[in-house]
Biopython code that builds the backbone (N, CA, C, O; Angstrom):
import numpy as np
from Bio.PDB.StructureBuilder import StructureBuilder

atoms = [
    (1, "MET", "N", (19.361, -0.908, 10.107)),
    (1, "MET", "CA", (18.688, -0.143, 11.156)),
    (1, "MET", "C", (17.803, 0.901, 10.496)),
    (1, "MET", "O", (18.194, 1.529, 9.512)),
    (2, "LEU", "N", (16.633, 1.079, 11.032)),
    (2, "LEU", "CA", (15.734, 2.097, 10.499)),
    (2, "LEU", "C", (16.219, 3.486, 10.882)),
    (2, "LEU", "O", (16.765, 3.686, 11.966)),
    (3, "SER", "N", (16.017, 4.434, 9.993)),
    (3, "SER", "CA", (16.418, 5.802, 10.297)),
    (3, "SER", "C", (15.457, 6.399, 11.326)),
    (3, "SER", "O", (14.384, 5.851, 11.582)),
    (4, "LYS", "N", (15.850, 7.508, 11.900)),
    (4, "LYS", "CA", (15.035, 8.150, 12.927)),
    (4, "LYS", "C", (13.671, 8.563, 12.377)),
    (4, "LYS", "O", (12.679, 8.530, 13.105)),
    (5, "GLN", "N", (13.608, 8.949, 11.107)),
    (5, "GLN", "CA", (12.335, 9.331, 10.502)),
    (5, "GLN", "C", (11.398, 8.142, 10.343)),
    (5, "GLN", "O", (10.183, 8.323, 10.261)),
    (6, "GLN", "N", (11.940, 6.932, 10.299)),
    (6, "GLN", "CA", (11.131, 5.741, 10.134)),
    (6, "GLN", "C", (10.690, 5.140, 11.470)),
    (6, "GLN", "O", (9.913, 4.186, 11.489)),
    (7, "ARG", "N", (11.172, 5.683, 12.574)),
    (7, "ARG", "CA", (10.781, 5.178, 13.886)),
    (7, "ARG", "C", (9.719, 6.081, 14.495)),
    (7, "ARG", "O", (9.715, 7.290, 14.265)),
    (8, "LEU", "N", (8.829, 5.496, 15.264)),
    (8, "LEU", "CA", (7.765, 6.255, 15.920)),
    (8, "LEU", "C", (8.294, 6.950, 17.164)),
    (8, "LEU", "O", (9.028, 6.347, 17.948)),
    (9, "ASP", "N", (7.926, 8.215, 17.351)),
    (9, "ASP", "CA", (8.267, 8.879, 18.607)),
    (9, "ASP", "C", (7.160, 8.586, 19.630)),
    (9, "ASP", "O", (6.182, 7.913, 19.303)),
    (10, "ARG", "N", (7.305, 9.077, 20.840)),
    (10, "ARG", "CA", (6.347, 8.762, 21.911)),
    (10, "ARG", "C", (4.926, 9.190, 21.574)),
    (10, "ARG", "O", (3.977, 8.442, 21.809)),
    (11, "LYS", "N", (4.779, 10.377, 21.031)),
    (11, "LYS", "CA", (3.456, 10.901, 20.711)),
    (11, "LYS", "C", (2.783, 10.047, 19.628)),
    (11, "LYS", "O", (1.614, 9.685, 19.754)),
    (12, "GLN", "N", (3.528, 9.731, 18.573)),
    (12, "GLN", "CA", (3.002, 8.891, 17.506)),
    (12, "GLN", "C", (2.700, 7.485, 18.022)),
    (12, "GLN", "O", (1.685, 6.888, 17.661)),
    (13, "PHE", "N", (3.584, 6.965, 18.865)),
    (13, "PHE", "CA", (3.401, 5.633, 19.413)),
    (13, "PHE", "C", (2.103, 5.547, 20.207)),
    (13, "PHE", "O", (1.334, 4.602, 20.035)),
    (14, "THR", "N", (1.856, 6.520, 21.068)),
    (14, "THR", "CA", (0.651, 6.525, 21.895)),
    (14, "THR", "C", (-0.603, 6.600, 21.032)),
    (14, "THR", "O", (-1.564, 5.867, 21.267)),
    (15, "ALA", "N", (-0.600, 7.474, 20.047)),
    (15, "ALA", "CA", (-1.758, 7.610, 19.170)),
    (15, "ALA", "C", (-1.989, 6.334, 18.362)),
    (15, "ALA", "O", (-3.122, 5.867, 18.246)),
    (16, "PHE", "N", (-0.935, 5.783, 17.814)),
    (16, "PHE", "CA", (-1.049, 4.588, 16.991)),
    (16, "PHE", "C", (-1.436, 3.361, 17.812)),
    (16, "PHE", "O", (-2.179, 2.503, 17.335)),
    (17, "PHE", "N", (-0.941, 3.277, 19.031)),
    (17, "PHE", "CA", (-1.203, 2.129, 19.903)),
    (17, "PHE", "C", (-2.703, 1.946, 20.130)),
    (17, "PHE", "O", (-3.177, 0.824, 20.305)),
    (18, "LYS", "N", (-3.444, 3.048, 20.127)),
    (18, "LYS", "CA", (-4.890, 2.990, 20.354)),
    (18, "LYS", "C", (-5.669, 2.535, 19.132)),
    (18, "LYS", "O", (-6.712, 1.896, 19.274)),
    (19, "ILE", "N", (-5.180, 2.853, 17.917)),
    (19, "ILE", "CA", (-5.991, 2.608, 16.726)),
    (19, "ILE", "C", (-5.491, 1.474, 15.838)),
    (19, "ILE", "O", (-6.199, 1.075, 14.913)),
    (20, "GLY", "N", (-4.303, 0.946, 16.083)),
    (20, "GLY", "CA", (-3.732, -0.088, 15.220)),
    (20, "GLY", "C", (-4.438, -1.427, 15.364)),
    (20, "GLY", "O", (-5.036, -1.718, 16.400)),
    (21, "ARG", "N", (-4.363, -2.236, 14.317)),
    (21, "ARG", "CA", (-4.936, -3.583, 14.315)),
    (21, "ARG", "C", (-3.923, -4.548, 14.922)),
    (21, "ARG", "O", (-2.768, -4.582, 14.500)),
    (22, "ARG", "N", (-4.349, -5.329, 15.907)),
    (22, "ARG", "CA", (-3.445, -6.211, 16.651)),
    (22, "ARG", "C", (-3.499, -7.647, 16.132)),
    (22, "ARG", "O", (-4.552, -8.162, 15.756)),
    (23, "LYS", "N", (-2.325, -8.267, 16.127)),
    (23, "LYS", "CA", (-2.213, -9.693, 15.802)),
    (23, "LYS", "C", (-1.339, -10.310, 16.885)),
    (23, "LYS", "O", (-0.134, -10.067, 16.946)),
    (24, "HIS", "N", (-1.969, -11.112, 17.736)),
    (24, "HIS", "CA", (-1.258, -11.719, 18.861)),
    (24, "HIS", "C", (-0.723, -13.086, 18.460)),
    (24, "HIS", "O", (-1.411, -13.881, 17.820)),
    (25, "GLY", "N", (0.498, -13.333, 18.846)),
    (25, "GLY", "CA", (1.118, -14.622, 18.622)),
    (25, "GLY", "C", (1.716, -15.128, 19.928)),
    (25, "GLY", "O", (1.629, -14.469, 20.964)),
    (26, "GLU", "N", (2.318, -16.296, 19.862)),
    (26, "GLU", "CA", (2.920, -16.881, 21.060)),
    (26, "GLU", "C", (4.171, -16.119, 21.494)),
    (26, "GLU", "O", (4.464, -16.027, 22.686)),
    (27, "TYR", "N", (4.904, -15.574, 20.528)),
    (27, "TYR", "CA", (6.172, -14.919, 20.823)),
    (27, "TYR", "C", (6.152, -13.404, 20.628)),
    (27, "TYR", "O", (6.932, -12.688, 21.255)),
    (28, "LEU", "N", (5.264, -12.915, 19.764)),
    (28, "LEU", "CA", (5.214, -11.492, 19.429)),
    (28, "LEU", "C", (3.779, -11.007, 19.343)),
    (28, "LEU", "O", (2.866, -11.782, 19.058)),
    (29, "THR", "N", (3.590, -9.729, 19.589)),
    (29, "THR", "CA", (2.339, -9.059, 19.266)),
    (29, "THR", "C", (2.683, -7.992, 18.241)),
    (29, "THR", "O", (3.566, -7.163, 18.464)),
    (30, "ILE", "N", (1.982, -8.019, 17.120)),
    (30, "ILE", "CA", (2.202, -7.065, 16.054)),
    (30, "ILE", "C", (0.989, -6.140, 15.996)),
    (30, "ILE", "O", (-0.149, -6.606, 15.932)),
    (31, "ILE", "N", (1.232, -4.840, 16.019)),
    (31, "ILE", "CA", (0.175, -3.859, 15.849)),
    (31, "ILE", "C", (0.469, -3.171, 14.529)),
    (31, "ILE", "O", (1.548, -2.608, 14.344)),
    (32, "PHE", "N", (-0.494, -3.214, 13.604)),
    (32, "PHE", "CA", (-0.253, -2.768, 12.235)),
    (32, "PHE", "C", (-1.369, -1.853, 11.757)),
    (32, "PHE", "O", (-2.536, -2.036, 12.103)),
    (33, "LEU", "N", (-0.992, -0.875, 10.963)),
    (33, "LEU", "CA", (-1.937, 0.010, 10.295)),
    (33, "LEU", "C", (-1.344, 0.345, 8.928)),
    (33, "LEU", "O", (-0.205, 0.806, 8.853)),
    (34, "PRO", "N", (-2.092, 0.123, 7.846)),
    (34, "PRO", "CA", (-1.550, 0.422, 6.518)),
    (34, "PRO", "C", (-1.251, 1.909, 6.341)),
    (34, "PRO", "O", (-2.001, 2.761, 6.816)),
    (35, "SER", "N", (-0.166, 2.208, 5.664)),
    (35, "SER", "CA", (0.197, 3.586, 5.314)),
    (35, "SER", "C", (1.150, 3.543, 4.124)),
    (35, "SER", "O", (1.536, 2.466, 3.669)),
    (36, "GLN", "N", (1.525, 4.702, 3.628)),
    (36, "GLN", "CA", (2.359, 4.792, 2.431)),
    (36, "GLN", "C", (3.829, 4.488, 2.695)),
    (36, "GLN", "O", (4.531, 4.000, 1.809)),
    (37, "THR", "N", (4.299, 4.772, 3.905)),
    (37, "THR", "CA", (5.704, 4.550, 4.233)),
    (37, "THR", "C", (5.808, 3.631, 5.435)),
    (37, "THR", "O", (4.819, 3.380, 6.123)),
    (38, "LEU", "N", (6.999, 3.134, 5.683)),
    (38, "LEU", "CA", (7.223, 2.286, 6.848)),
    (38, "LEU", "C", (7.611, 3.146, 8.037)),
    (38, "LEU", "O", (8.549, 3.941, 7.962)),
    (39, "LYS", "N", (6.886, 2.984, 9.132)),
    (39, "LYS", "CA", (7.240, 3.583, 10.418)),
    (39, "LYS", "C", (7.101, 2.458, 11.434)),
    (39, "LYS", "O", (6.141, 1.689, 11.381)),
    (40, "ALA", "N", (8.043, 2.358, 12.349)),
    (40, "ALA", "CA", (8.032, 1.217, 13.255)),
    (40, "ALA", "C", (8.522, 1.574, 14.642)),
    (40, "ALA", "O", (9.228, 2.562, 14.845)),
    (41, "ALA", "N", (8.124, 0.739, 15.594)),
    (41, "ALA", "CA", (8.610, 0.811, 16.967)),
    (41, "ALA", "C", (8.737, -0.620, 17.469)),
    (41, "ALA", "O", (7.959, -1.493, 17.083)),
    (42, "VAL", "N", (9.713, -0.853, 18.323)),
    (42, "VAL", "CA", (9.935, -2.181, 18.905)),
    (42, "VAL", "C", (9.969, -2.027, 20.414)),
    (42, "VAL", "O", (10.661, -1.158, 20.944)),
    (43, "VAL", "N", (9.211, -2.884, 21.108)),
    (43, "VAL", "CA", (9.150, -2.848, 22.564)),
    (43, "VAL", "C", (9.667, -4.173, 23.102)),
    (43, "VAL", "O", (9.111, -5.231, 22.808)),
    (44, "VAL", "N", (10.731, -4.108, 23.892)),
    (44, "VAL", "CA", (11.283, -5.285, 24.566)),
    (44, "VAL", "C", (11.331, -4.941, 26.047)),
    (44, "VAL", "O", (12.143, -4.118, 26.468)),
    (45, "GLY", "N", (10.479, -5.558, 26.827)),
    (45, "GLY", "CA", (10.378, -5.235, 28.246)),
    (45, "GLY", "C", (11.389, -5.962, 29.115)),
    (45, "GLY", "O", (12.110, -6.848, 28.657)),
    (46, "LYS", "N", (11.422, -5.568, 30.374)),
    (46, "LYS", "CA", (12.346, -6.184, 31.333)),
    (46, "LYS", "C", (11.988, -7.630, 31.636)),
    (46, "LYS", "O", (12.837, -8.393, 32.097)),
    (47, "LYS", "N", (10.739, -8.020, 31.381)),
    (47, "LYS", "CA", (10.358, -9.417, 31.592)),
    (47, "LYS", "C", (10.985, -10.324, 30.548)),
    (47, "LYS", "O", (11.127, -11.525, 30.776)),
    (48, "VAL", "N", (11.361, -9.763, 29.408)),
    (48, "VAL", "CA", (12.003, -10.552, 28.359)),
    (48, "VAL", "C", (13.469, -10.775, 28.706)),
    (48, "VAL", "O", (13.929, -11.914, 28.781)),
    (49, "PHE", "N", (14.208, -9.675, 28.918)),
    (49, "PHE", "CA", (15.607, -9.742, 29.339)),
    (49, "PHE", "C", (15.816, -8.736, 30.463)),
    (49, "PHE", "O", (15.380, -7.589, 30.360)),
    (50, "ASN", "N", (16.471, -9.152, 31.521)),
    (50, "ASN", "CA", (16.724, -8.257, 32.647)),
    (50, "ASN", "C", (17.779, -7.208, 32.329)),
    (50, "ASN", "O", (17.684, -6.068, 32.784)),
    (51, "LYS", "N", (18.773, -7.588, 31.557)),
    (51, "LYS", "CA", (19.891, -6.682, 31.294)),
    (51, "LYS", "C", (19.608, -5.818, 30.076)),
    (51, "LYS", "O", (19.106, -6.296, 29.058)),
    (52, "ALA", "N", (19.939, -4.538, 30.199)),
    (52, "ALA", "CA", (19.644, -3.561, 29.149)),
    (52, "ALA", "C", (20.356, -3.898, 27.844)),
    (52, "ALA", "O", (19.792, -3.711, 26.766)),
    (53, "HIS", "N", (21.586, -4.391, 27.930)),
    (53, "HIS", "CA", (22.305, -4.667, 26.680)),
    (53, "HIS", "C", (21.679, -5.827, 25.922)),
    (53, "HIS", "O", (21.767, -5.871, 24.695)),
    (54, "ASP", "N", (21.046, -6.771, 26.622)),
    (54, "ASP", "CA", (20.335, -7.853, 25.943)),
    (54, "ASP", "C", (19.064, -7.326, 25.270)),
    (54, "ASP", "O", (18.763, -7.685, 24.132)),
    (55, "ARG", "N", (18.318, -6.470, 25.985)),
    (55, "ARG", "CA", (17.103, -5.875, 25.410)),
    (55, "ARG", "C", (17.443, -5.024, 24.191)),
    (55, "ARG", "O", (16.781, -5.115, 23.158)),
    (56, "ASN", "N", (18.478, -4.197, 24.316)),
    (56, "ASN", "CA", (18.859, -3.325, 23.209)),
    (56, "ASN", "C", (19.378, -4.116, 22.009)),
    (56, "ASN", "O", (19.132, -3.742, 20.863)),
    (57, "GLY", "N", (20.088, -5.201, 22.271)),
    (57, "GLY", "CA", (20.576, -6.043, 21.184)),
    (57, "GLY", "C", (19.430, -6.647, 20.388)),
    (57, "GLY", "O", (19.452, -6.638, 19.157)),
    (58, "LEU", "N", (18.432, -7.172, 21.086)),
    (58, "LEU", "CA", (17.275, -7.739, 20.413)),
    (58, "LEU", "C", (16.505, -6.652, 19.665)),
    (58, "LEU", "O", (16.065, -6.864, 18.536)),
    (59, "ARG", "N", (16.346, -5.501, 20.290)),
    (59, "ARG", "CA", (15.632, -4.388, 19.657)),
    (59, "ARG", "C", (16.344, -3.958, 18.375)),
    (59, "ARG", "O", (15.685, -3.729, 17.361)),
    (60, "ARG", "N", (17.656, -3.844, 18.397)),
    (60, "ARG", "CA", (18.427, -3.447, 17.204)),
    (60, "ARG", "C", (18.328, -4.501, 16.109)),
    (60, "ARG", "O", (18.224, -4.173, 14.927)),
    (61, "ARG", "N", (18.362, -5.767, 16.511)),
    (61, "ARG", "CA", (18.223, -6.841, 15.538)),
    (61, "ARG", "C", (16.867, -6.765, 14.828)),
    (61, "ARG", "O", (16.784, -6.911, 13.609)),
    (62, "ILE", "N", (15.817, -6.536, 15.605)),
    (62, "ILE", "CA", (14.473, -6.457, 15.018)),
    (62, "ILE", "C", (14.366, -5.243, 14.102)),
    (62, "ILE", "O", (13.760, -5.337, 13.034)),
    (63, "TYR", "N", (14.943, -4.099, 14.495)),
    (63, "TYR", "CA", (14.947, -2.928, 13.618)),
    (63, "TYR", "C", (15.682, -3.233, 12.311)),
    (63, "TYR", "O", (15.252, -2.788, 11.247)),
    (64, "ALA", "N", (16.768, -3.975, 12.375)),
    (64, "ALA", "CA", (17.516, -4.326, 11.169)),
    (64, "ALA", "C", (16.672, -5.228, 10.268)),
    (64, "ALA", "O", (16.675, -5.058, 9.048)),
    (65, "TRP", "N", (15.962, -6.169, 10.846)),
    (65, "TRP", "CA", (15.094, -7.045, 10.056)),
    (65, "TRP", "C", (13.939, -6.263, 9.444)),
    (65, "TRP", "O", (13.531, -6.539, 8.316)),
    (66, "LEU", "N", (13.411, -5.294, 10.177)),
    (66, "LEU", "CA", (12.358, -4.442, 9.631)),
    (66, "LEU", "C", (12.887, -3.601, 8.466)),
    (66, "LEU", "O", (12.171, -3.362, 7.493)),
    (67, "PHE", "N", (14.136, -3.155, 8.568)),
    (67, "PHE", "CA", (14.759, -2.414, 7.473)),
    (67, "PHE", "C", (14.855, -3.300, 6.235)),
    (67, "PHE", "O", (14.578, -2.842, 5.126)),
    (68, "ASP", "N", (15.243, -4.558, 6.410)),
    (68, "ASP", "CA", (15.306, -5.496, 5.287)),
    (68, "ASP", "C", (13.929, -5.659, 4.646)),
    (68, "ASP", "O", (13.813, -5.720, 3.422)),
    (69, "LEU", "N", (12.893, -5.729, 5.470)),
    (69, "LEU", "CA", (11.532, -5.843, 4.942)),
    (69, "LEU", "C", (11.127, -4.578, 4.194)),
    (69, "LEU", "O", (10.408, -4.654, 3.197)),
    (70, "SER", "N", (11.574, -3.424, 4.657)),
    (70, "SER", "CA", (11.232, -2.175, 3.971)),
    (70, "SER", "C", (11.869, -2.134, 2.582)),
    (70, "SER", "O", (11.303, -1.552, 1.657)),
    (71, "LEU", "N", (13.035, -2.745, 2.433)),
    (71, "LEU", "CA", (13.680, -2.811, 1.125)),
    (71, "LEU", "C", (12.901, -3.719, 0.174)),
    (71, "LEU", "O", (12.975, -3.558, -1.044)),
    (72, "LYS", "N", (12.158, -4.673, 0.733)),
    (72, "LYS", "CA", (11.329, -5.561, -0.088)),
    (72, "LYS", "C", (10.010, -4.902, -0.470)),
    (72, "LYS", "O", (9.246, -5.457, -1.260)),
    (73, "GLY", "N", (9.735, -3.719, 0.085)),
    (73, "GLY", "CA", (8.540, -2.994, -0.314)),
    (73, "GLY", "C", (7.388, -3.032, 0.671)),
    (73, "GLY", "O", (6.303, -2.541, 0.359)),
    (74, "ILE", "N", (7.590, -3.598, 1.845)),
    (74, "ILE", "CA", (6.514, -3.628, 2.834)),
    (74, "ILE", "C", (6.411, -2.256, 3.486)),
    (74, "ILE", "O", (7.400, -1.709, 3.973)),
    (75, "THR", "N", (5.200, -1.713, 3.486)),
    (75, "THR", "CA", (4.966, -0.410, 4.085)),
    (75, "THR", "C", (3.879, -0.517, 5.142)),
    (75, "THR", "O", (3.153, -1.510, 5.199)),
    (76, "GLY", "N", (3.771, 0.495, 5.966)),
    (76, "GLY", "CA", (2.761, 0.543, 7.013)),
    (76, "GLY", "C", (3.388, 0.999, 8.313)),
    (76, "GLY", "O", (4.603, 1.169, 8.416)),
    (77, "THR", "N", (2.543, 1.190, 9.292)),
    (77, "THR", "CA", (3.014, 1.547, 10.621)),
    (77, "THR", "C", (2.950, 0.278, 11.462)),
    (77, "THR", "O", (1.906, -0.369, 11.546)),
    (78, "VAL", "N", (4.067, -0.069, 12.079)),
    (78, "VAL", "CA", (4.188, -1.349, 12.780)),
    (78, "VAL", "C", (4.755, -1.129, 14.171)),
    (78, "VAL", "O", (5.724, -0.392, 14.348)),
    (79, "VAL", "N", (4.141, -1.777, 15.162)),
    (79, "VAL", "CA", (4.716, -1.853, 16.500)),
    (79, "VAL", "C", (4.910, -3.329, 16.803)),
    (79, "VAL", "O", (3.969, -4.116, 16.693)),
    (80, "VAL", "N", (6.105, -3.703, 17.178)),
    (80, "VAL", "CA", (6.424, -5.086, 17.529)),
    (80, "VAL", "C", (6.634, -5.135, 19.038)),
    (80, "VAL", "O", (7.533, -4.481, 19.567)),
    (81, "ILE", "N", (5.803, -5.912, 19.730)),
    (81, "ILE", "CA", (5.948, -6.109, 21.168)),
    (81, "ILE", "C", (6.432, -7.536, 21.381)),
    (81, "ILE", "O", (5.760, -8.496, 21.005)),
    (82, "VAL", "N", (7.601, -7.661, 21.987)),
    (82, "VAL", "CA", (8.234, -8.963, 22.182)),
    (82, "VAL", "C", (7.771, -9.549, 23.512)),
    (82, "VAL", "O", (7.776, -8.867, 24.538)),
    (83, "LYS", "N", (7.371, -10.817, 23.485)),
    (83, "LYS", "CA", (6.952, -11.511, 24.705)),
    (83, "LYS", "C", (8.124, -12.306, 25.271)),
    (83, "LYS", "O", (9.089, -12.589, 24.561)),
    (84, "SER", "N", (8.039, -12.659, 26.532)),
    (84, "SER", "CA", (9.152, -13.319, 27.206)),
    (84, "SER", "C", (9.430, -14.724, 26.670)),
    (84, "SER", "O", (10.515, -15.259, 26.901)),
    (85, "THR", "N", (8.489, -15.327, 25.970)),
    (85, "THR", "CA", (8.699, -16.663, 25.416)),
    (85, "THR", "C", (9.701, -16.672, 24.261)),
    (85, "THR", "O", (10.144, -17.741, 23.841)),
    (86, "VAL", "N", (10.063, -15.504, 23.748)),
    (86, "VAL", "CA", (10.998, -15.425, 22.634)),
    (86, "VAL", "C", (12.406, -15.859, 23.045)),
    (86, "VAL", "O", (13.234, -16.150, 22.182)),
    (87, "LYS", "N", (12.684, -15.905, 24.330)),
    (87, "LYS", "CA", (14.014, -16.327, 24.802)),
    (87, "LYS", "C", (14.347, -17.752, 24.387)),
    (87, "LYS", "O", (15.522, -18.106, 24.285)),
    (88, "ALA", "N", (13.335, -18.572, 24.147)),
    (88, "ALA", "CA", (13.560, -19.966, 23.781)),
    (88, "ALA", "C", (13.964, -20.134, 22.314)),
    (88, "ALA", "O", (14.376, -21.222, 21.912)),
    (89, "LEU", "N", (13.853, -19.082, 21.518)),
    (89, "LEU", "CA", (14.145, -19.160, 20.090)),
    (89, "LEU", "C", (15.571, -18.728, 19.775)),
    (89, "LEU", "O", (16.181, -17.950, 20.508)),
    (90, "THR", "N", (16.084, -19.250, 18.671)),
    (90, "THR", "CA", (17.378, -18.802, 18.176)),
    (90, "THR", "C", (17.169, -17.527, 17.355)),
    (90, "THR", "O", (16.035, -17.129, 17.092)),
    (91, "LYS", "N", (18.274, -16.893, 16.956)),
    (91, "LYS", "CA", (18.168, -15.668, 16.143)),
    (91, "LYS", "C", (17.480, -15.953, 14.812)),
    (91, "LYS", "O", (16.633, -15.176, 14.372)),
    (92, "ALA", "N", (17.835, -17.053, 14.177)),
    (92, "ALA", "CA", (17.243, -17.397, 12.879)),
    (92, "ALA", "C", (15.744, -17.669, 13.019)),
    (92, "ALA", "O", (14.953, -17.242, 12.178)),
    (93, "GLN", "N", (15.355, -18.376, 14.079)),
    (93, "GLN", "CA", (13.940, -18.646, 14.306)),
    (93, "GLN", "C", (13.173, -17.366, 14.590)),
    (93, "GLN", "O", (12.046, -17.195, 14.126)),
    (94, "THR", "N", (13.787, -16.463, 15.357)),
    (94, "THR", "CA", (13.141, -15.183, 15.668)),
    (94, "THR", "C", (12.952, -14.367, 14.401)),
    (94, "THR", "O", (11.898, -13.761, 14.209)),
    (95, "LYS", "N", (13.961, -14.342, 13.530)),
    (95, "LYS", "CA", (13.850, -13.590, 12.279)),
    (95, "LYS", "C", (12.754, -14.172, 11.396)),
    (95, "LYS", "O", (11.939, -13.427, 10.852)),
    (96, "ALA", "N", (12.724, -15.490, 11.249)),
    (96, "ALA", "CA", (11.695, -16.128, 10.421)),
    (96, "ALA", "C", (10.297, -15.868, 10.979)),
    (96, "ALA", "O", (9.356, -15.622, 10.226)),
    (97, "LEU", "N", (10.173, -15.924, 12.293)),
    (97, "LEU", "CA", (8.882, -15.666, 12.936)),
    (97, "LEU", "C", (8.444, -14.221, 12.711)),
    (97, "LEU", "O", (7.283, -13.970, 12.386)),
    (98, "LEU", "N", (9.354, -13.281, 12.881)),
    (98, "LEU", "CA", (9.035, -11.869, 12.685)),
    (98, "LEU", "C", (8.589, -11.601, 11.251)),
    (98, "LEU", "O", (7.588, -10.920, 11.028)),
    (99, "ILE", "N", (9.319, -12.126, 10.294)),
    (99, "ILE", "CA", (8.974, -11.907, 8.888)),
    (99, "ILE", "C", (7.603, -12.503, 8.576)),
    (99, "ILE", "O", (6.791, -11.876, 7.895)),
    (100, "ALA", "N", (7.346, -13.706, 9.070)),
    (100, "ALA", "CA", (6.042, -14.342, 8.831)),
    (100, "ALA", "C", (4.907, -13.545, 9.469)),
    (100, "ALA", "O", (3.854, -13.366, 8.856)),
    (101, "GLU", "N", (5.114, -13.068, 10.691)),
    (101, "GLU", "CA", (4.074, -12.304, 11.397)),
    (101, "GLU", "C", (3.811, -10.962, 10.710)),
    (101, "GLU", "O", (2.658, -10.554, 10.573)),
    (102, "ILE", "N", (4.862, -10.281, 10.282)),
    (102, "ILE", "CA", (4.692, -8.994, 9.603)),
    (102, "ILE", "C", (3.960, -9.193, 8.278)),
    (102, "ILE", "O", (3.035, -8.445, 7.963)),
    (103, "GLU", "N", (4.364, -10.189, 7.509)),
    (103, "GLU", "CA", (3.709, -10.437, 6.230)),
    (103, "GLU", "C", (2.253, -10.835, 6.420)),
    (103, "GLU", "O", (1.399, -10.447, 5.623)),
    (104, "ALA", "N", (1.956, -11.602, 7.464)),
    (104, "ALA", "CA", (0.569, -11.972, 7.746)),
    (104, "ALA", "C", (-0.239, -10.752, 8.179)),
    (104, "ALA", "O", (-1.408, -10.620, 7.815)),
    (105, "ALA", "N", (0.379, -9.859, 8.954)),
    (105, "ALA", "CA", (-0.322, -8.661, 9.421)),
    (105, "ALA", "C", (-0.586, -7.688, 8.274)),
    (105, "ALA", "O", (-1.604, -6.995, 8.272)),
    (106, "THR", "N", (0.325, -7.629, 7.296)),
    (106, "THR", "CA", (0.121, -6.705, 6.184)),
    (106, "THR", "C", (-0.968, -7.209, 5.234)),
    (106, "THR", "O", (-1.597, -6.413, 4.537)),
    (107, "VAL", "N", (-1.189, -8.511, 5.202)),
    (107, "VAL", "CA", (-2.239, -9.072, 4.355)),
    (107, "VAL", "C", (-3.610, -8.757, 4.946)),
    (107, "VAL", "O", (-4.567, -8.542, 4.203)),
    (108, "ILE", "N", (-3.716, -8.727, 6.274)),
    (108, "ILE", "CA", (-4.987, -8.456, 6.957)),
    (108, "ILE", "C", (-5.223, -6.950, 6.943)),
    (108, "ILE", "O", (-4.868, -6.277, 7.911)),
    (109, "ARG", "N", (-5.782, -6.422, 5.931)),
    (109, "ARG", "CA", (-6.003, -4.979, 5.845)),
    (109, "ARG", "C", (-7.407, -4.612, 6.088)),
    (109, "ARG", "O", (-7.751, -3.431, 6.050)),
]
sb = StructureBuilder()
sb.init_structure("model")
sb.init_model(0)
sb.init_chain("A")
sb.init_seg("    ")
for serial, (resi, resn, name, xyz) in enumerate(atoms, 1):
    if name == "N":
        sb.init_residue(resn, " ", resi, " ")
    sb.init_atom(name, np.array(xyz, "f"), 0.0, 1.0, " ", f" {name:<3s}", serial, name[0])
structure = sb.get_structure()
């Protein structure tokens, strides 16, 4: 799980949401901006899962995967927006997709 200092607060999220570079996919939208450290936010809406514990579980899983990526040396400011089509994927497929999308977004600088 990312620490509180590595997560975007509302003010940072709003500012970053306007200026970040977007990469749209079938299951996720990644908004990325290069920086020296990793800062991230994950958005899972009610259209993805109706129940809060399902949304929070997916959000925590994605934060944990982002933490793993930070240990590999990936830096930048990242917002992950989950689309409702992600329900069709397994956990392993979701993790592989997230890692591929983040790595592709970090290459596009």
